[in-house]
C-alpha positions in Angstrom: 13.3 -9.0 -8.3 14.0 -10.5 -4.9 15.7 -9.8 -1.6 19.0 -11.6 -1.1 19.9 -10.3 2.4 18.3 -8.4 5.2 20.4 -6.7 8.0 18.7 -5.1 11.0 20.2 -3.1 13.8 18.1 -1.8 16.8 14.8 -2.4 14.8 11.8 -3.2 17.1 13.0 -6.2 19.2 16.1 -7.0 17.2 19.4 -5.6 18.4 21.5 -6.9 15.3 20.6 -9.7 12.8 21.7 -10.7 9.3 19.6 -13.2 7.2 20.0 -14.6 3.7 16.9 -15.6 1.9 15.7 -18.0 -0.7 14.7 -16.3 -4.0 11.5 -18.5 -3.8 9.6 -19.2 -0.6 10.6 -18.1 2.9 8.5 -19.1 5.9 8.9 -17.4 9.2 7.6 -19.6 11.9 7.0 -18.6 15.6 4.6 -18.0 18.4 2.9 -14.6 18.7 4.9 -11.7 19.9 8.2 -13.3 19.2 9.2 -11.0 16.2 8.2 -12.6 13.0 5.8 -9.9 12.0 8.5 -7.3 13.0 10.7 -9.1 10.4 8.0 -8.9 7.8 7.3 -5.2 8.7 11.0 -4.5 8.1 10.8 -5.7 4.6 7.8 -3.5 3.9 9.6 -0.5 5.4 12.7 -1.2 3.3 10.4 -1.0 0.2 8.1 1.8 1.3 10.2 3.8 3.8 7.2 3.7 6.1 5.4 1.0 8.1 1.9 -0.5 7.4 1.3 -0.9 11.1 2.2 2.6 12.6 2.7 6.2 11.3 5.2 6.9 14.0 8.7 6.0 13.0 9.9 6.2 16.6 8.1 2.9 17.3 10.4 1.1 14.9 13.5 2.0 16.8 14.5 -0.6 19.6 13.8 0.6 23.1 16.5 3.0 24.4 18.4 2.9 21.0 19.2 6.3 19.4 18.5 5.0 15.9 17.4 1.9 13.9 18.8 0.7 10.6 17.5 -1.6 7.8 19.9 -2.7 5.1 18.8 -4.9 2.2 20.6 -6.5 -0.8 18.1 -6.6 -3.7 18.8 -8.6 -6.9 17.0 -7.2 -10.0 17.3 -8.2 -13.6 19.8 -5.3 -14.3 22.0 -6.3 -11.4 22.5 -6.1 -7.5 21.3 -3.0 -5.6 22.0 -2.2 -1.9 19.3 -0.3 -0.2 19.6 1.3 3.3 17.2 3.1 5.7 18.3 4.8 8.8 15.5 5.8 11.3 16.1 8.3 14.0 14.0 10.5 16.2 14.9 13.4 13.9 13.7 11.6 10.8 15.0 9.1 8.2 17.7 8.8 5.7 17.6 6.6 2.5 20.4 5.3 0.4 20.4 3.5 -2.9 23.7 2.1 -4.1 25.3 3.8 -0.9 24.1 7.2 -2.2 21.9 9.3 0.0 18.7 10.3 -1.6 17.5 13.8 -1.3 13.9 12.8 -1.8 12.1 9.6 -0.5 10.2 9.6 -3.8 13.5 8.8 -5.5 13.9 5.8 -3.1 10.5 4.3 -3.2 10.0 2.0 -6.1 13.5 0.5 -6.0 12.0 -2.5 -4.3 8.5 -3.4 -5.1 6.3 -5.4 -2.6 2.8 -6.5 -2.2 1.7 -7.0 1.4 -1.2 -9.1 2.3 -2.1 -9.2 5.9 -5.4 -10.0 7.9 -6.4 -6.3 7.8 -6.3 -6.4 4.1 -9.3 -8.8 4.1 -11.2 -5.7 5.4 -10.2 -3.8 2.3 -13.7 -4.2 1.0 -15.8 -3.7 4.1 -13.4 -1.2 5.9 -13.5 2.4 5.8 -12.9 4.6 2.7 -9.6 5.8 4.2 -8.3 2.2 4.1 -9.0 2.0 0.4 -7.5 5.4 -0.3 -4.4 4.4 1.4 -4.3 1.2 -0.6 -4.6 3.3 -3.8 -1.9 5.8 -2.8 0.6 3.1 -1.7 0.3 0.9 -4.8 0.2 3.8 -7.3 3.3 5.4 -5.6 5.4 2.1 -6.1 5.1 2.3 -9.8 4.9 6.1 -10.2 7.2 8.4 -8.4 5.4 11.3 -10.2 2.3 10.3 -8.4 4.0 10.5 -5.0 5.2 14.0 -5.9 1.7 15.1 -6.9 0.1 13.5 -3.8 2.5 15.2 -1.4 1.9 18.5 -3.1 -1.9 18.1 -2.9 -1.7 17.2 0.7 0.4 20.3 1.4 -2.0 22.6 -0.4 -5.1 21.0 1.3 -3.5 21.6 4.7 -2.9 25.2 3.8 -6.4 25.7 2.4 -7.9 24.0 5.5 -5.9 26.3 7.8 -7.5 29.4 6.2 -11.0 27.8 6.4 -10.3 27.0 10.2 -9.3 30.7 10.8 -12.6 31.8 9.2 -14.8 29.0 10.5 -18.4 30.2 11.3 -18.1 33.3 9.1 -20.5 33.8 6.2 -18.0 35.3 3.8 -14.3 34.8 3.0 -12.3 37.6 1.4 -8.7 36.2 1.4 -6.4 36.5 -1.6 -4.2 33.6 -0.4 -7.2 31.4 -0.1 -8.0 32.0 -3.7 -4.4 31.2 -4.6 -4.5 27.9 -2.6 -7.8 27.0 -4.1 -6.4 27.4 -7.6 -3.4 25.3 -6.7 -5.7 22.8 -4.9 -7.7 22.2 -8.0 -4.7 21.6 -10.2 -3.0 19.1 -7.9 -6.4 17.3 -7.0 -7.1 16.7 -10.7 -3.6 15.2 -11.3 -4.2 12.8 -8.3 -7.7 11.9 -9.7 -6.5 11.3 -13.2 -3.7 8.9 -12.1 -6.1 7.0 -9.8 -8.5 6.5 -12.7 -5.7 5.3 -14.9 -4.6 2.8 -12.1 -8.1 1.5 -11.6 -8.4 0.7 -15.3 -5.1 -1.4 -15.0 -6.4 -3.1 -11.8 -9.8 -3.9 -13.3 -7.9 -5.5 -16.2 -6.1 -8.0 -13.9 -8.6 -8.4 -11.1 -11.5 -9.4 -13.2 -10.1 -12.6 -14.7 -8.4 -13.6 -11.5 -11.6 -13.2 -9.4 -13.5 -15.2 -12.3 -11.0 -18.1 -11.8 -11.2 -18.1 -8.0 -15.0 -18.1 -8.0 -14.9 -21.0 -10.5 -16.4 -18.9 -13.3 -19.5 -17.9 -11.3 -18.7 -14.2 -10.5 -17.7 -11.1 -12.5 -15.8 -8.5 -10.4 -15.9 -4.8 -11.2 -13.8 -2.3 -9.5 -14.8 1.4 -9.6 -13.2 4.6 -8.6 -15.9 6.8 -6.9 -15.1 10.6 -7.1 -17.2 12.2 -4.3 -17.3 15.4 -6.4 -18.8 13.6 -9.4 -15.7 13.8 -11.7 -15.9 11.1 -14.5 -13.0 9.1 -15.8 -13.6 10.1 -19.5 -13.5 13.8 -18.9 -10.8 15.9 -20.2 -8.5 17.7 -17.7 -10.2 21.1 -18.3 -13.6 19.6 -17.7 -12.4 18.0 -14.5 -10.9 21.3 -13.2 -14.0 23.3 -14.2 -16.3 20.8 -12.4 -14.1 20.9 -9.3 -14.0 24.6 -9.2 -17.8 24.7 -9.5 -18.2 22.1 -6.6 -15.8 24.1 -4.4 -17.8 27.3 -5.0 -21.1 25.6 -4.2 -19.7 24.0 -1.0 -17.9 27.2 0.3 -20.6 28.0 2.8 -20.5 24.4 4.3 -16.7 24.5 4.2 -16.8 27.7 6.3 -19.2 26.1 8.8 -17.0 22.9 9.1 -13.6 24.6 8.8 -12.4 22.0 6.3 -12.3 21.2 2.6 -15.2 19.0 1.7 -14.6 18.2 -1.9 -11.6 16.3 -3.5 -9.7 13.1 -3.8 -9.2 12.9 0.0 -12.9 12.1 0.1 -13.1 9.7 -2.8 -13.6 5.8 -2.4 -13.4 2.6 -4.3 -16.4 0.4 -5.0 -16.4 -3.3 -5.7 -19.2 -5.0 -7.5 -19.7 -8.8 -7.9 -22.4 -9.6 -10.6 -23.4 -6.0 -10.4 -24.1 -6.1 -6.6 -22.1 -3.9 -4.2 -19.8 -6.4 -2.4 -19.4 -4.1 0.7 -23.1 -3.9 1.3 -24.5 -7.2 -0.2 -21.6 -9.5 -0.4 -21.0 -12.7 1.8 -17.9 -12.9 3.9 -16.5 -15.3 1.3 -17.2 -12.9 -1.6 -15.6 -10.1 0.3 -12.4 -12.2 1.0 -12.3 -13.5 -2.6 -12.5 -9.8 -3.8 -9.6 -8.8 -1.4 -7.4 -11.9 -2.6 -8.3 -10.9 -6.2 -7.1 -7.4 -5.8 -3.7 -8.6 -4.2 -3.1 -11.1 -6.9 -4.0 -8.3 -9.5 -1.4 -6.1 -7.8 1.4 -8.7 -8.5 0.4 -8.9 -12.2 0.0 -5.0 -12.6 3.4 -4.3 -11.1 4.9 -7.1 -13.2 3.6 -5.4 -16.2 4.4 -1.8 -15.2 8.0 -2.4 -13.8 8.9 -5.4 -15.9 9.6 -7.6 -12.9 7.6 -9.4 -10.3 7.3 -7.8 -6.9 8.0 -9.6 -3.6 5.0 -10.9 -1.8 4.5 -10.6 1.9 2.0 -12.8 3.4 1.8 -11.9 7.2 -0.4 -14.5 9.0 -2.9 -14.4 6.2 -3.0 -18.1 5.2 -4.8 -19.2 8.3 -7.5 -16.6 7.5 -8.2 -18.2 4.1 -10.1 -21.5 3.5 -8.3 -24.4 1.8 -9.6 -23.5 -1.7 -8.5 -19.8 -1.6 -5.3 -20.8 0.2 -4.4 -23.3 -2.6 -5.3 -20.8 -5.3 -3.0 -18.2 -3.7 -0.2 -20.6 -3.3 -0.5 -22.2 -6.9 -0.4 -18.5 -8.2 2.8 -17.6 -6.6 4.8 -20.7 -7.7 7.6 -19.5 -9.9 8.9 -16.1 -10.2 7.4 -14.4 -7.1 9.6 -14.3 -4.1 7.3 -14.9 -1.1 7.7 -14.4 2.7 5.0 -16.1 4.9 4.5 -15.8 8.7 2.8 -18.4 10.5 2.7 -20.0 14.0 2.8 -23.5 12.6 3.2 -25.2 9.2 1.3 -28.3 10.3 -1.9 -27.3 8.5 -0.2 -26.1 5.4 0.3 -29.3 3.3 0.7 -27.4 -0.1 4.0 -28.5 -1.8 4.9 -24.8 -2.2 5.3 -24.4 1.7 7.1 -27.8 1.9 9.9 -26.6 -0.4 10.4 -23.4 1.5 13.3 -22.1 3.4 12.3 -22.3 7.1 13.2 -19.5 9.6 12.3 -20.1 13.4 11.7 -16.9 15.3 12.0 -16.8 19.1 12.4 -13.8 21.3 14.1 -11.7 18.6 16.5 -14.5 17.5 16.2 -16.5 14.3 17.3 -19.9 13.5 17.5 -21.2 9.9 16.5 -24.8 9.2 
């Protein structure tokens, strides 16, 4: 799949713009704070219906405008699909083939993207929240059911936490609704955990050989989903539910002290091992960056396998963060069937033939010139 055309209206620093893209490599060149990252962000928002830079949709609307709009023409193997997102202070509306979608989960997945930005280099050594977000965003692209289950889990978690907050500091909790929410919480939590385990198996399948190649055959990467409650991947659904119920019962006193739910997928994490050593704790910066790069390249292959088409790759100012060897490996990998967007302040240091053949877009103060 690839993005043929992008139209923005009152988005960030763009009042109105239309761009046609190459199905291969597109390079957005410009100094900092000119709008190239805003363009890249709009492509991500077109895909995911949310930004990777802010949780506040109001920030995406141009100053003093009532609403912002992103429209994209997407070419997939089964034909052309127009996508449209309207962002307002009241919320957002999504259209596929000019038909408004009642649920965003029906919209997400129409356009698959893999974003690789400087902050993704901190996927390994960053907080568990960063890695959980990585999991949720990537699984959500290939599984609308997961998005539904995740949203339901988050809703029930909020309701359960509300009751815990109301009873914070008490030694006992006798509340029928709390028991109902706990039962619902266990069901939805196990669905989320099961899907994450399945995704990790697929990610491991692709990331291990990619990392082996980048490390010149010297390192073996192992990716592991670490359930804070102690749930194991090979357990049955009943075993998972029984275990989580037991853990919640054991932790109830602590939960009442804290006023929050302490056990579940919102507390889980990913672990990365290179040659059986924890990369986050013992890995060099180079090993951590190779791990992050391997994960992103594995995402491309995983989505290609699950969806049947290559996703669009967004490289936001990341090439300058990679050394020549990793940079070349990345660019060699994406040659061919992966439409790629690259932002950079200059192409002077990028001699790779992939970049030299790219369509160039020069960005300055919210205006774009194609050369």
